[in-house]
C-alpha positions as CSV (number, residue, x, y, z in Angstrom):
1,M,0.0,0.0,0.0
2,K,1.5,3.3,-1.1
3,I,1.4,6.1,1.5
4,N,0.9,9.7,0.4
5,R,3.9,12.0,1.2
6,E,1.6,14.2,3.5
7,G,1.3,11.3,5.9
8,Y,4.9,10.9,6.7
9,P,5.2,13.4,9.5
10,T,1.9,12.2,11.1
11,I,2.9,8.6,10.9
12,F,6.3,9.3,12.5
13,C,4.9,11.4,15.3
14,V,1.9,9.2,16.1
15,A,2.5,5.6,14.9
16,L,6.1,5.3,16.0
17,P,5.4,6.0,19.7
18,L,2.5,3.6,19.5
19,I,4.7,1.0,18.1
20,V,7.2,1.5,21.0
21,I,4.4,1.2,23.5
22,L,3.1,-1.9,21.9
23,I,6.6,-3.5,22.1
24,A,7.1,-2.4,25.6
25,L,3.8,-3.8,26.8
26,T,4.6,-7.2,25.3
27,F,8.0,-7.1,26.9
28,C,6.6,-6.3,30.2
29,T,4.1,-9.2,29.9
30,I,6.9,-11.6,29.3
31,C,9.2,-10.3,32.1
32,F,6.6,-9.4,34.8
33,D,4.0,-12.1,34.2
34,W,1.3,-9.6,33.3
35,S,-2.1,-11.0,32.2
36,W,-1.8,-11.9,28.5
37,W,-5.4,-11.2,27.7
38,V,-5.1,-7.6,29.0
39,T,-1.9,-7.0,27.1
40,G,-3.3,-8.7,24.0
41,F,-6.4,-6.5,24.1
42,V,-4.3,-3.3,24.5
43,D,-1.9,-4.5,21.7
44,A,-4.8,-5.2,19.4
45,G,-6.3,-1.7,20.0
46,L,-2.9,-0.1,19.3
47,A,-2.2,-2.2,16.2
48,Y,-5.7,-1.3,14.9
49,L,-4.9,2.5,15.5
50,I,-1.6,2.2,13.7
51,F,-3.3,0.5,10.7
52,T,-6.0,3.2,10.7
53,I,-3.2,6.0,10.5
54,F,-1.5,4.2,7.6
55,W,-4.9,3.5,5.9
56,F,-5.9,7.2,6.2
57,F,-2.8,8.4,4.3
58,R,-3.2,5.7,1.5
59,E,-2.6,6.6,-2.1
60,P,-4.4,4.2,-4.4
61,K,-3.3,3.7,-7.9
62,R,-5.9,4.9,-10.4
63,P,-6.1,5.4,-14.2
64,H,-5.3,8.9,-15.2
65,L,-8.5,9.8,-16.9
66,Q,-8.9,12.9,-19.2
67,E,-12.0,14.1,-21.2
68,E,-12.5,17.5,-22.9
69,G,-15.4,19.3,-21.4
70,A,-15.8,17.0,-18.4
71,L,-15.5,18.0,-14.8
72,F,-14.2,15.1,-12.6
73,S,-14.8,14.8,-8.9
74,P,-11.8,16.3,-7.1
75,A,-12.3,14.0,-4.1
76,D,-13.7,10.7,-2.9
77,G,-16.9,11.1,-0.9
78,E,-20.7,11.8,-1.1
79,V,-22.4,14.6,-3.1
80,V,-24.2,16.6,-0.4
81,V,-24.9,19.8,-2.4
82,I,-26.1,20.6,-5.9
83,E,-27.7,24.1,-6.1
84,E,-27.5,27.4,-7.9
85,V,-25.7,30.0,-5.7
86,E,-24.2,33.4,-5.9
87,E,-20.4,33.0,-5.9
88,K,-19.1,36.1,-4.2
89,E,-15.3,35.4,-3.8
90,Y,-14.1,35.5,-7.5
91,F,-16.8,35.4,-10.1
92,G,-19.4,37.7,-8.5
93,D,-22.3,36.0,-10.4
94,K,-24.5,32.9,-10.3
95,R,-22.8,29.5,-10.5
96,I,-23.8,25.9,-9.8
97,Q,-22.3,24.6,-6.7
98,I,-21.5,20.9,-6.3
99,S,-20.1,19.8,-2.9
100,V,-18.4,16.5,-2.1
101,F,-18.2,15.5,1.6
102,M,-15.1,13.4,2.6
103,S,-15.5,11.2,5.7
104,V,-12.5,10.0,7.7
105,T,-12.6,6.7,5.8
106,N,-12.3,8.2,2.4
107,V,-9.0,8.8,0.4
108,H,-8.1,12.3,1.2
109,I,-6.0,13.3,-1.8
110,N,-7.5,15.9,-4.1
111,W,-7.3,16.1,-7.8
112,F,-7.7,19.0,-10.4
113,P,-11.2,18.6,-11.7
114,I,-10.3,20.1,-15.1
115,G,-7.0,21.0,-16.8
116,G,-5.9,24.6,-17.6
117,R,-4.3,27.6,-16.1
118,I,-4.4,28.6,-12.4
119,A,-5.9,32.1,-12.5
120,Y,-6.5,32.5,-8.7
121,S,-5.3,30.9,-5.5
122,K,-6.0,32.1,-2.0
123,Y,-5.9,30.7,1.5
124,H,-8.4,31.8,4.1
125,P,-7.9,31.1,7.8
126,G,-11.2,30.5,9.6
127,A,-13.4,28.4,11.9
128,F,-13.6,24.6,12.0
129,R,-17.4,23.9,11.8
130,V,-18.5,20.4,10.8
131,A,-17.8,20.2,7.1
132,W,-21.4,19.6,6.1
133,H,-22.6,22.8,7.7
134,P,-23.8,25.3,5.1
135,K,-21.7,28.1,6.5
136,S,-18.5,26.0,6.4
137,S,-18.0,27.1,2.7
138,E,-17.6,30.7,3.7
139,E,-16.5,30.6,7.4
140,N,-14.2,27.6,7.8
141,E,-10.5,27.5,7.1
142,R,-10.3,27.0,3.3
143,M,-8.3,27.2,0.1
144,S,-9.9,28.6,-3.1
145,V,-8.4,27.9,-6.5
146,V,-9.7,29.1,-10.0
147,V,-8.6,27.1,-13.0
148,E,-9.3,28.4,-16.5
149,G,-9.8,25.6,-19.0
150,S,-10.9,25.3,-22.6
151,R,-14.5,25.8,-21.7
152,G,-14.2,28.6,-19.2
153,A,-13.2,28.9,-15.5
154,I,-14.2,26.8,-12.4
155,L,-13.5,27.5,-8.8
156,Y,-12.9,24.7,-6.4
157,R,-12.6,25.1,-2.6
158,Q,-10.9,22.8,-0.1
159,I,-12.6,23.2,3.2
160,A,-11.3,22.1,6.6
161,G,-13.9,20.4,8.8
162,F,-14.3,19.9,12.6
163,V,-11.6,17.3,12.7
164,A,-9.5,18.3,9.7
165,R,-7.2,21.2,10.5
166,R,-4.6,20.9,7.8
167,I,-5.2,21.8,4.2
168,V,-2.4,21.1,1.8
169,S,-2.5,22.7,-1.6
170,Y,-0.3,22.2,-4.7
171,A,-2.1,25.0,-6.5
172,T,-0.4,28.2,-5.1
173,E,1.3,29.3,-8.2
174,V,-0.9,31.7,-10.3
175,G,-0.3,31.2,-14.0
176,K,0.9,27.6,-13.8
177,E,-0.6,25.1,-16.2
178,V,-2.1,22.0,-14.6
179,E,-3.3,18.7,-15.9
180,Q,-6.8,17.4,-15.4
181,N,-6.8,14.8,-12.6
182,S,-3.3,15.4,-11.4
183,K,-3.0,15.8,-7.6
184,C,-3.9,19.3,-6.4
185,G,-3.7,18.7,-2.7
186,F,-4.7,16.9,0.5
187,I,-6.9,17.5,3.4
188,K,-6.2,15.7,6.6
189,F,-9.2,14.0,8.4
190,G,-12.8,14.5,7.2
191,S,-13.6,17.5,5.2
192,R,-15.2,18.8,2.0
193,V,-14.6,20.2,-1.5
194,D,-16.9,22.7,-3.2
195,I,-16.8,23.2,-6.9
196,F,-18.5,26.2,-8.7
197,L,-19.5,25.6,-12.4
198,P,-20.9,27.9,-15.1
199,I,-24.6,28.1,-15.4
200,G,-25.7,25.8,-18.2
201,S,-23.4,22.9,-17.2
202,K,-24.9,19.4,-17.5
203,I,-24.9,17.8,-14.1
204,D,-24.2,14.0,-14.2
205,V,-24.6,13.2,-10.5
206,A,-27.4,13.4,-8.0
207,L,-27.5,14.1,-4.2
208,G,-26.4,11.2,-2.2
209,D,-24.2,9.7,-5.0
210,K,-20.9,8.2,-3.8
211,V,-18.1,9.5,-6.1
212,T,-14.5,8.6,-6.6
213,G,-11.9,11.3,-7.0
214,S,-10.4,11.6,-10.4
215,Q,-12.6,8.8,-11.8
216,T,-16.3,10.1,-11.5
217,I,-17.5,12.7,-13.9
218,L,-19.6,15.3,-11.9
219,A,-20.7,17.4,-14.8
220,H,-20.0,18.5,-18.5
221,L,-19.2,22.1,-18.9
222,P,-21.1,24.2,-21.6
223,E,-19.3,24.7,-24.9
224,N,-18.0,28.2,-25.5
225,K,-20.3,30.2,-27.8
């Protein structure tokens, strides 16, 4: 199982001490005749926690899909919002918002939903409401990125949730050309990604759908006129 590079510091700081404790408990049981069932229960719990940490930072191997006009999901998770909204940060007009909620069991890598040029990139410090809260999109810690593609521009927003307090973005260089479904960042522990599309886009998912980052098409953008 490949581990994403963002997991190395966490694994070192958390998993390593747990492994040391696990070995120490086993050693004490042998040397001081501690109850095996108690030690075994604790060891099993620690081993499960270590596995969970490694599992959280997993990086699955997936086909690198690309399709002109298609907007792919930037994250694994569940579609929790599909609605027309007023996008105030960059476009200042009406857009279709699609939001994908990532639970702690999902892969937490994020991918560029379209290819093109980074036109805008801004980090916003903020609160840590639960990620499904409607106000989290504008009040939580977040990273907003606009990508200009062949069919216009879209904005995606990485949002930290109640547990997630670390957003990593690889889209901080304005003017940089990026490839569709290449990695654009990582959010640690349960969170959400909002995508703002042009009005007239054809939506290909429904509320409650489970989607796979870089694999599921969320929508097709309207052709330029």
